[in-house]
C-alpha positions, -999 to 999 in steps of 0.1 A, spaced: -582 414 821 -561 384 827 -537 367 802 -561 339 796 -590 363 787 -567 383 764 -557 351 746 -592 340 742 -602 374 728 -573 374 702 -583 338 692 -618 350 687 -605 379 666 -584 356 644 -615 334 638 -637 363 628 -611 379 605 -608 345 585 -645 338 583 -646 313 611 -614 295 601 -588 293 628 -552 301 618 -526 272 624 -494 283 639 -463 271 622 -443 243 638 -411 261 648 -395 231 664 -398 207 635 -367 191 620 -350 212 594 -345 196 560 -309 188 548 -290 217 532 -283 215 496 -246 209 484 -225 241 484 -217 253 449 -184 271 444 -186 309 443 -173 324 412 -149 355 414 -168 385 399 -152 402 370 -170 435 367 -192 441 397 -204 477 387 -214 470 351 -251 466 358 -252 498 380 -233 518 354 -256 506 326 -285 523 344 -268 557 341 -263 584 366 -291 587 394 -316 613 385 -306 637 413 -284 668 420 -248 658 414 -259 625 400 -224 615 386 -208 617 421 -237 597 436 -232 571 410 -195 569 418 -204 564 454 -229 537 446 -203 520 425 -178 520 454 -203 505 478 -211 478 451 -173 470 448 -169 469 484 -197 445 489 -182 423 462 -149 424 480 -164 412 513 -183 385 495 -151 371 480 -134 373 514 -162 353 529 -161 328 501 -123 323 506 -126 320 544 -154 293 539 -132 276 511 -159 277 485 -143 301 461 -143 286 425 -108 278 412 -97 298 383 -89 279 352 
């Protein structure tokens, strides 16, 4: 089968799946809307609090797994602060 025939068949399949309606493809090359103003990023105080409030994971050696999860969350927060500093969007401390 040629590519043209394949496209025609896939087009027919799209029509039959939607009850005769043809799907419209999104316009990928349209102009993007303006970006909103950048809000300052606040420095987190206690990044592991929510995770700790859930308790230890229900698994073997859950306390150790909880500590590992907490380390990952703290590292992610440190990277986020570093990115905010490099982009000069970190909120000033009062």
